[in-house]
C-alpha positions as CSV (number, residue, x, y, z in Angstrom):
1,R,-3.0,-10.3,-0.8
2,L,-6.0,-10.5,1.5
3,A,-4.1,-8.7,4.2
4,F,-3.1,-5.9,1.8
5,Y,-6.6,-5.4,0.6
6,C,-7.8,-5.2,4.2
7,V,-5.2,-2.5,4.9
8,L,-6.1,-0.6,1.7
9,G,-9.7,-0.8,2.7
10,I,-8.8,0.8,6.1
11,A,-7.1,3.7,4.3
12,I,-10.1,4.2,2.0
13,I,-12.6,4.1,4.8
14,W,-10.5,6.5,6.9
15,Y,-10.6,9.3,4.4
16,Y,-14.1,8.6,3.2
17,K,-15.3,8.8,6.8
18,R,-14.0,12.4,7.0
19,A,-16.4,13.4,4.2
20,V,-19.5,11.7,5.6
21,R,-21.8,13.9,7.6
22,S,-24.2,11.3,8.9
23,R,-23.3,10.1,12.4
24,A,-24.9,6.7,11.8
25,V,-22.8,6.1,8.7
26,G,-19.8,7.4,10.5
27,L,-20.2,4.9,13.3
28,V,-20.6,2.0,10.9
29,L,-17.4,3.0,9.1
30,S,-15.6,3.5,12.4
31,A,-16.5,-0.1,13.3
32,A,-15.3,-1.4,9.9
33,I,-11.8,-0.1,10.4
34,P,-10.9,-2.4,13.4
35,G,-12.9,-5.2,11.7
36,L,-10.6,-5.1,8.7
37,A,-7.6,-4.8,10.9
38,V,-8.5,-8.0,12.7
39,A,-9.2,-9.7,9.3
40,A,-5.7,-8.7,8.2
41,L,-4.2,-10.2,11.3
42,M,-6.1,-13.4,11.0
43,T,-4.3,-14.1,7.7
44,A,-1.1,-14.4,9.9
45,S,0.7,-12.3,7.3
46,R,3.8,-10.6,8.8
47,S,4.0,-8.2,5.8
48,G,0.3,-7.4,6.4
49,L,1.1,-6.7,10.1
50,L,3.9,-4.3,9.2
51,N,1.7,-2.6,6.6
52,L,-1.1,-2.2,9.1
53,V,1.3,-0.6,11.6
54,A,2.7,1.7,8.9
55,V,-0.8,2.9,7.8
56,F,-2.0,3.5,11.3
57,A,1.2,5.5,12.0
58,L,0.8,7.4,8.8
59,V,-2.8,8.6,9.3
60,S,-2.1,9.5,12.9
61,M,0.9,11.7,12.1
62,E,-0.3,13.4,8.9
63,G,-1.3,17.1,8.8
64,R,-1.7,19.2,11.9
65,F,-1.9,17.6,15.3
66,S,-5.5,16.6,16.2
67,L,-6.4,15.2,19.6
68,K,-9.6,13.8,18.2
69,R,-7.7,11.9,15.4
70,Q,-5.1,10.6,17.9
71,L,-7.9,9.3,20.2
72,N,-9.7,7.6,17.3
73,V,-6.5,5.9,16.2
74,M,-5.7,4.8,19.8
75,L,-9.2,3.5,20.3
76,S,-9.0,1.5,17.0
77,V,-5.7,0.0,18.0
78,A,-6.9,-0.9,21.4
79,L,-10.0,-2.6,20.0
80,V,-8.0,-4.5,17.4
81,V,-5.6,-5.8,20.1
82,F,-8.5,-6.8,22.3
83,V,-10.4,-8.6,19.6
84,A,-7.4,-10.1,17.9
85,G,-6.1,-11.5,21.2
86,D,-9.4,-13.3,21.7
87,L,-9.7,-14.6,18.1
88,L,-6.1,-15.5,17.0
89,S,-4.7,-18.8,18.0
90,E,-1.2,-19.2,19.5
91,T,0.1,-20.4,16.2
92,H,-1.1,-17.2,14.5
93,L,0.4,-15.0,17.2
94,E,3.7,-16.9,17.1
95,R,4.0,-16.6,13.4
96,L,3.1,-12.9,13.4
97,G,5.8,-12.3,16.0
98,N,8.4,-14.0,13.9
99,I,9.7,-10.9,12.1
100,P,13.1,-11.3,10.4
101,F,16.1,-10.0,12.3
102,I,13.9,-9.2,15.4
103,S,12.3,-12.5,16.6
104,S,14.0,-15.4,18.2
105,S,14.8,-18.7,16.4
106,G,12.6,-21.7,16.6
107,S,9.2,-19.9,16.2
108,K,6.5,-20.4,13.6
109,G,7.3,-19.0,10.2
110,E,11.1,-19.2,10.7
111,S,11.5,-21.5,7.7
112,S,9.5,-19.0,5.6
113,T,11.8,-16.2,6.7
114,E,14.9,-18.3,5.8
115,K,13.5,-19.0,2.3
116,R,12.8,-15.3,1.7
117,I,16.3,-14.4,2.7
118,N,17.7,-17.1,0.4
119,T,15.5,-15.7,-2.4
120,L,16.9,-12.2,-1.9
121,V,20.4,-13.5,-2.1
122,H,19.7,-15.5,-5.3
123,G,17.9,-12.5,-6.8
124,A,20.8,-10.2,-6.1
125,K,23.2,-12.6,-7.8
126,I,20.9,-12.8,-10.9
127,V,20.8,-9.0,-11.1
128,A,24.6,-8.9,-10.8
129,D,24.9,-11.3,-13.7
130,K,22.5,-9.4,-16.0
131,P,22.1,-5.9,-14.6
132,V,20.9,-4.0,-17.7
133,A,18.3,-6.2,-19.5
134,G,17.7,-8.9,-16.9
135,T,16.8,-12.5,-17.6
136,G,13.6,-11.6,-19.6
137,I,10.0,-11.2,-18.4
138,G,8.8,-14.5,-16.9
139,N,12.2,-16.1,-16.6
140,F,13.1,-15.5,-12.9
141,R,11.9,-18.9,-11.7
142,W,13.6,-20.8,-14.5
143,T,16.9,-18.9,-14.1
144,R,16.8,-19.4,-10.3
145,L,16.2,-23.2,-10.8
146,Q,19.1,-23.5,-13.2
147,K,21.6,-21.5,-11.2
148,F,20.6,-22.5,-7.6
149,G,18.3,-25.5,-7.8
150,S,15.5,-23.6,-6.1
151,V,12.0,-22.6,-7.2
152,G,9.5,-20.0,-6.2
153,P,8.8,-16.3,-6.7
154,P,11.1,-13.5,-5.2
155,H,8.4,-12.2,-2.8
156,N,9.7,-8.7,-3.6
157,S,8.3,-6.6,-6.4
158,Y,11.4,-4.5,-6.9
159,L,13.7,-7.5,-7.0
160,W,11.4,-9.2,-9.5
161,A,11.4,-6.2,-11.8
162,A,15.2,-5.9,-11.5
163,T,15.8,-9.6,-12.2
164,E,13.5,-10.0,-15.2
165,G,13.9,-6.5,-16.7
166,G,17.2,-5.3,-15.3
167,I,17.9,-1.9,-13.7
168,T,16.1,-0.3,-16.7
169,A,12.8,-2.0,-15.9
170,L,13.2,-1.2,-12.2
171,A,13.9,2.5,-12.9
172,L,10.9,2.8,-15.2
173,Y,8.7,0.9,-12.6
174,L,9.7,3.3,-9.8
175,L,9.3,6.3,-12.2
176,I,5.7,5.5,-12.8
177,F,4.9,5.5,-9.1
178,W,6.9,8.6,-8.5
179,L,4.9,10.5,-11.1
180,A,1.6,9.2,-9.7
181,F,2.6,10.1,-6.2
182,H,3.8,13.5,-7.3
183,R,0.4,14.2,-9.0
184,A,-1.6,13.1,-5.9
185,L,0.6,15.2,-3.7
186,E,0.3,18.3,-5.9
187,V,-3.5,18.1,-5.8
188,E,-3.4,17.5,-2.1
189,R,-1.4,20.6,-1.5
190,F,-2.7,23.1,-4.1
191,S,-6.2,22.2,-5.0
192,T,-8.9,24.6,-3.8
193,N,-11.5,21.8,-3.8
194,P,-11.6,20.1,-0.4
195,E,-13.2,17.0,-1.9
196,L,-10.3,16.6,-4.4
197,R,-7.8,17.2,-1.6
198,L,-9.4,14.4,0.5
199,I,-9.3,12.0,-2.5
200,A,-5.7,12.9,-3.1
201,S,-4.8,12.1,0.5
202,G,-6.4,8.7,0.1
203,I,-4.6,8.0,-3.1
204,R,-1.3,9.1,-1.6
205,T,-1.7,6.8,1.4
206,G,-2.8,4.0,-0.9
207,L,0.3,4.4,-3.0
208,M,2.6,4.4,0.0
209,S,0.9,1.3,1.4
210,F,1.3,-0.5,-2.0
211,L,4.9,0.4,-2.3
212,F,5.6,-0.7,1.2
213,F,3.8,-4.0,0.8
214,S,5.7,-4.6,-2.4
215,L,8.8,-5.0,-0.4
216,F,7.4,-8.3,0.9
217,A,5.1,-9.5,-1.9
218,D,5.0,-10.2,-5.7
219,F,2.9,-7.1,-6.5
220,W,4.7,-5.5,-9.4
221,L,2.1,-6.7,-11.9
222,N,-0.9,-6.6,-9.5
223,I,-4.0,-4.9,-10.8
224,M,-4.0,-2.4,-7.9
225,A,-0.9,-0.8,-9.4
226,Y,-2.9,0.2,-12.5
227,V,-5.8,1.3,-10.4
228,L,-3.8,3.5,-8.1
229,V,-1.8,5.1,-10.9
230,G,-4.9,5.6,-13.0
231,L,-6.7,7.3,-10.1
232,A,-3.8,9.6,-9.5
233,V,-3.7,10.6,-13.2
234,A,-7.5,11.1,-13.4
235,L,-7.5,13.1,-10.2
236,K,-4.8,15.5,-11.5
237,N,-6.6,16.0,-14.8
238,A,-9.8,16.8,-12.9
239,S,-8.0,19.3,-10.7
240,D,-6.3,20.9,-13.7
241,A,-9.7,21.2,-15.5
242,E,-11.3,22.7,-12.5
243,S,-8.5,25.2,-12.0
244,K,-8.7,26.4,-15.7
245,A,-12.5,26.8,-15.4
246,E,-12.1,29.1,-12.5
247,Y,-10.1,31.6,-14.6
248,I,-12.1,31.4,-17.9
249,P,-14.4,34.5,-18.1
250,G,-18.0,33.3,-18.0
251,A,-17.2,29.7,-17.4
252,N,-19.0,29.6,-14.1
253,K,-22.1,31.6,-15.3
254,P,-25.4,29.7,-15.6
255,A,-26.2,28.6,-19.1
256,V,-28.7,30.8,-21.0
257,P,-31.9,28.8,-21.8
258,V,-32.6,28.4,-25.5
């Protein structure tokens, strides 16, 4: 979770920095980005590492090609590699390098990877047994213990939703995020307010980061899900209200003093 919040903080700072006019504040924010990246790596979270790479790739490729943006991203990555190489221990680096289906056997974190794969297999069998309604909210661990003699969470938000609420719960869960993502994307593309478009870009990236990280963590009831969805809805409402005000005769005229 700490790794996710660090990566989410990077996304927020990245877009906020684009709206800041002060050079001094911009330099502070620019230094905060690699600092949060190093903090995420120091957790030795492999899902955090993958999420970090995904966010850096996303912000570097979005919109029109910008040499300045590419240089900023490359400079941040180089600084992160340099600082992380000095601060992280060999154990941290070995565990971060042990990514499923890529790394070699015998490295740190291998047992964790095997447990996650077993959990996915157990979860898939539970979904196959009760695909429509699931085992009931809060019953995954007990069902897994009874069927397979193993305990522990699924470490996958989509699998957790499917096992406890069935395909129905999973479909509704994905629908909520699809609607939130669609609202943020609509504001980003069609709003005439540059500030709202910038906020929409940040929410869109935050949602993508959350959904990606949910593949490796039990996030389906995390508070950030409510925050990101709520922000997307509020942003769309604000954009719609602003658009309507632009076409109401006299709406933008100064009020007459009483």
